[in-house]
N, C-alpha and C positions, 0 to 999 in steps of 0.2 A: 602535517605532522605537528604534534604538540611541542611547544618550546620547552626546553629543559629548565628546571628551576621554578616553573610556574605552579602555583598551588592555590587551594582555596583557603580563605581565612574566615573564621566564625566572627560574628558581630562582636566588637569589643576586644578582640584579640589581635595582636600584631604579629604577623608572620608565622602563626601556628598552623601546622598541618591539620586540616579538618576532615573528619569523617562526616559525610552529609547526615544531618540529624533528621530524625523522624518528626514530622509535624503532626501533633495531636489535635491542634485547634481545627475548628470547622472552617473550611474555605468557601463553602457555598451555603446559601445563595450569595452571589455577588454580581455586580454590574458587568454586562458583556463588554469585553475589550479592556477591562481593568486588570492590571498586572497584579501578581501576588507578591507581597513584600518578602524578599529573601531573608533568610537567617544566616546565609553565608555570602561573603564577598568573593566572587570568582575573579581570579586574575587571568584565567583562560576563557576563550570564547566557547560557546556551545559546540561549535564544530570541532574544536580542539579536545573537548572533554569526551565526546561521543566514543572514540575508539579506545579510550584508556581502560585498562583492566579494572580499575576501581569502579568504573561505570558499567561496563558490560558484564561484570561478574558479581555485581552487588546482589544481596539477598532480595528476593521478591517478597515484599511485605504488603500487608493490607492497609498500611499507612502511607500517605503521601510523603515523599522525602524531598530533599533539596535539589536533587537532579531533576525531579519532576517539575519543580518550580522553575529551575533554570531553562529547561526546554520549553515549558509552556509559555513563559514570558517571551522567548524568542519567536514563538509562533503568533504572538499577538498582532504583529505588524504584517503578517502574511495574508494576502487577499485570497479567500477561499472561493473558488468559482465552481459552478455546477459541472459535473461530469457529462461528457457528450454521450447521449443515448441515441439509439435508432428511433426515428420518427415512425411510430407504428401506423399512424394515419396515412403517411406518405407511401409506405411499402404496401399498405392495404389497397390503396388506390392503384398502385402499380401491379397489383395481383401477384406479388412475390412474397407476401408475408409468411406463408407456410414454408416456402423454400428457404427463406432466411433463417427462420426459427429452427428448421430441421438441420441446416448447416451448422448453426451455433451449438445445437445439442450434440451433433456428431464430433465437433471440435472439442467439446467438453466445457464450453463457456456458460452453459446453463442460461439463466435469466439475467446475468450481469449487465448485458448490453441492451436489454429490452424493457426491464422493469424500472419505472421511474420512482424516485423517492424525493421527499422534501429535503431541502438543504438546511442544515443547522451549523453555521460556520464555527461557533464556539465549541460545539461538541466535537467537530472535526479537529480543531486545534488541541483539545484535551486528549483525544485519541492519538493523534500523531505525536504528541509530546511524550506520551507515556507507554505506547505500545511496545511489548516485548514478546519474543517467542522462546519457549524452552521445550526441551524434549525429555521424556521419561527414560529413554535408553542412553547408552554410551555414545552412539552415533546418531546424528540427526536424521530421522525418518519422518516423513509427513504424517504417517499414520499414528505416530507417537508424539506429535507436536501439540502444543497448547498456546493459544494466543491470549495474552492478558493485557489489560489497559484500565485506565481510570476514567470514569464519567462522573462529574460532580462530586469528586472525592471518594467515590466507591469503586473498589477494584472488581473487575469482572474477568471471568475466564471462560474460554470456549475452545474446545478441541478443534484441530484443523479438519478432521472428518466431519464434525458438526457444522463447521463453517462452509464446507463444500456442499453439504446437504441443503443449507439455507439458500445458496445461490444456484443450486442445480449443477454444480461441478461434478465431474467424474470422481468417484471415491476409490477407484482402483486404477492401477497403471493400464494404459491402453497403448496399442501399437498401431502405426499407420504404415501400410505398404503401398508403394507406387509401382506402376507398371515398369518392368525392367527397361523398356525402351526410353524412359524419361531421361536417364543418364546419358544415353547414347544419341538421342535425337531430341534435345530440349526444344529446338525450334518447332518441331511438329507438335509437341505438347503445348507450347505457348500459343500456337496458332488456333488451338481449339477454343480459346476464350479471350484472346487479345489480338491487337493489331500490331503490325510491324515485326521487326526482328528483335528477339530477346537479347538483352545485354544486362549482365548483373550490375553494371555501372550506370547504364543510360535508360533502362526501361522504367516507365512511370505508371502510376496507378491509372492515369487518364488513358493509357493504352488498352486497358482491360475493357472489353465491350460487354462482358457478361454482367448484368446489373447486380446479381446476388454477390458475385465475387468482388465487384467494385465496392459495394457497401461494406463487406467484411474487411476489405483492406483499409478502408477509411476509419474503421473503429479499432 
């Protein structure tokens, strides 16, 4: 929770309440890992600023602002590691590649776990520091949502349905129905693909003997 009485001060002003200014200067190109010089001195941490109404309800502009600078500088020291992907060569040798891909499609995860991409750490930091989601309707619905973010000082927008299409996600609600016996005889259901007795507290991924399900659980 943010501490009371903490506020931002603009450079050269003492104790004044600041409305984060729009930065019109060009920030890129710049050296990777180099912080952006702030125009506001923040007395609160980024974690304290995130939930504040002034941050969450600020106007979405095509110009980089001081909140973007605050959060980007906080991400500078974060180590960006590659996402864990399925080893396509390994599952191909195991002769289960088709089954794994079919299971992912049925779940609705598309190519997210199988398609490999190059890692660009600073672009990830820019995205994570500036990403916002807004909705065209009164109530938040995925079909009416838009994802927006900055990359090298340029604001991009993409609708959530478009994002789903890129990664092969399902673009419409889907339902999954299990056999009615599952709720009454969970042990029989568990025995179809795993070892031992099922326990919601004690059962481990290593108990699953079905290779496709084991891989899906690991990702």
